[in-house]
N, C-alpha and C positions, 0 to 999 in steps of 0.2 A: 504494499498500499505506500505510495507516494505521499510525502509529507506536503508537497505542493499541491496536490490535487485533491486532498482530503481535508474537510473541517476539522480543527484539533479537538473539538466537541464531541464530534462523531467517533474519532480514534480512542477518545478517553472511554466512551461507552463500549467500544469494542474490545477494550482491555489492552495490556501490555505496557511496554516501555514507552514514556514519552520523555525525550532528552530535555534536560533544564535550558538549553540553549535552542530549544525548537523555536522559530521565527514567530509561529502565532502563539508563543506562552504569554506576551503582554494581553491578549484578549483574554485570558484566563485572570491573570491578575486584576484586571479591570473590574471583572464580575466578582471576585473576590472582594475587592473594596468596596464594591456596592453592596455585597452580602454583610460585610462588617457594618456598614451605616444603618442597613435595614433591622440588623440584629439589635441595634440599640432600642429601636422602636418597638419591635416584637416583644424584648423582654421588659417593657414597661406598659405593657397591655393592661388593661382593666377589667377585660372580660373574655369569655371564649370565643365570642364572634370576632373581635377585635385580634385576637392571636391569629384566627383563623385567616384572616383578611391579610395580615402581615406575612403569614406564611406563604400565602397564594403570591404575593408580591415577591417573596423571596425565591421560591420555587418555580414561578411561572407556569405552574400547574394547578387545574383545579382540585381544591379540598372540600368533599362533602361536609354537609352540616352535621352529620352523625360521628364524624371524626374528632376527637378531642385531645388537643396537646397541651400540656401544663407546662408554664413557663418557671423558670428560665429553660431555655432550650437553645441549643448551639449547633450551629452548622458553619463549614468554612466555603462553602460554594452553594448550596442549596438547589440549584438548577436540575441535579440528576437524582433527586429525591421524588419518588412518587408514593403518595398514601391511598389506599383502598378506603372502603366505606367502614364505619363503625370501628376505626382503629382507635385507641386509646394508648396515649405517650406520655408517661410521668415526668415528674419534675427532674431538672439537670441532666436530660440526655444529649449526647454528643454525636453528630452524624458527621462523619467525614466522607462525602459522597462523589468525588471527583470520578469514581469508576461506575457510578450508578447503584443507587438504593431502591429496591421495589418493596414494599410492604403491602401484602394483599389484605382483603376485607377481614374484619374481626379479629385483628392482632391486637395484642395486649402487649405493652412494653413497660417494665417496672422503672423505678426511679436510677439515675445515674448510668443507664444502660449506654455503651458506647458500640456504634457500628462504623466499621472502618473499612474502606474501599481502596485505601491507599497504602503503598509500601515503597521501599527504596531497594535498589541493587545492593547485594554484599560489596561488590566490587569498588574499593575506596573512590577509584577515578571517575565512577559514573553514579556516586551515590546520591548526588542532588537530582538525579533523574525520579520520575515517578513510575512506579511499577502498579498499574490499576487491574482490579478484579471487581466485577460486581458482586452485591450481596442481594440474595432473594429470601424474604420472609414469607411464606406461604400461610394461605387461608388459616384462621383460628388457632395460630401458635401463640406460645405466652413467652416472653423473654423476662425472667426474674431480674430482680434487683442487682445493679452493678456488674452485670454480665457484659462480656465483651465478644462481639461477633467479628471475625477478622476476615481480611480480603477473599473474595471467591466461594463463599460460603453459602449454600442453601439451607434454609431452616424448614424440615418438611410439614406438611399439613398436620395439624392439631399438636404438634410436638410441644414441648416445655422445656426450656433452658432453665437449670436452676441457679439461684441467686450466685453471683460471684464466679459464674463459669465462664472459661476462655474456651471459645470455639472455633477451632482451627481446620474443622473438616465437615463436609456435608452431614447434616441430621435426616436420617430417613423420618417419614411421617409416623405419628402415633407413637413416640418415645418421650422418656424424659431423660436427657442428659444432663450431667453436672460434672464438677472438677476441673482442674487445670493439667493438661488440656482435657476438655470435656470428653467423657465416655458416657456410652448407653447404660443407664441405671435400671431402667426396667422399661417394659411395653405398657402402653395405654390401653 
């Protein structure tokens, strides 16, 4: 895929390495600056409707009235986050979404959950580049307080991630996972 022929935002969602010196990177930093500015307004909102409106501004995506996000809420970009219907996101969650975060309908996310789609190469000479992989949280999943979901992970439908877990591999549907790194504890 040629850098010159493909929009950087499409390449980010496709995943893989984005070099720090990519000629389109200033476009990303412009949106990051916009998100920083909008986040201040988001995190001083005074009701759920206002939170939803500020999040729509940040993400550029519709957010159904059945979805509730408690503030403070943190994101470095926002444009690559998609929220389904009847989603609940508790206080102090952090979404690093350059690689894309999709949260399907009826998902519950506890306080202080981190969802990360961004990493960096181990090679010190390339470390400032981005290594992006999307995260997908399927319908009716429940992510417990202070869990961390790492790049490239899919959480299966109806599954539960225990509080404090660090999830570095896909979680099948209808199971409970916990620990560091997260492992299957039991089937639901």
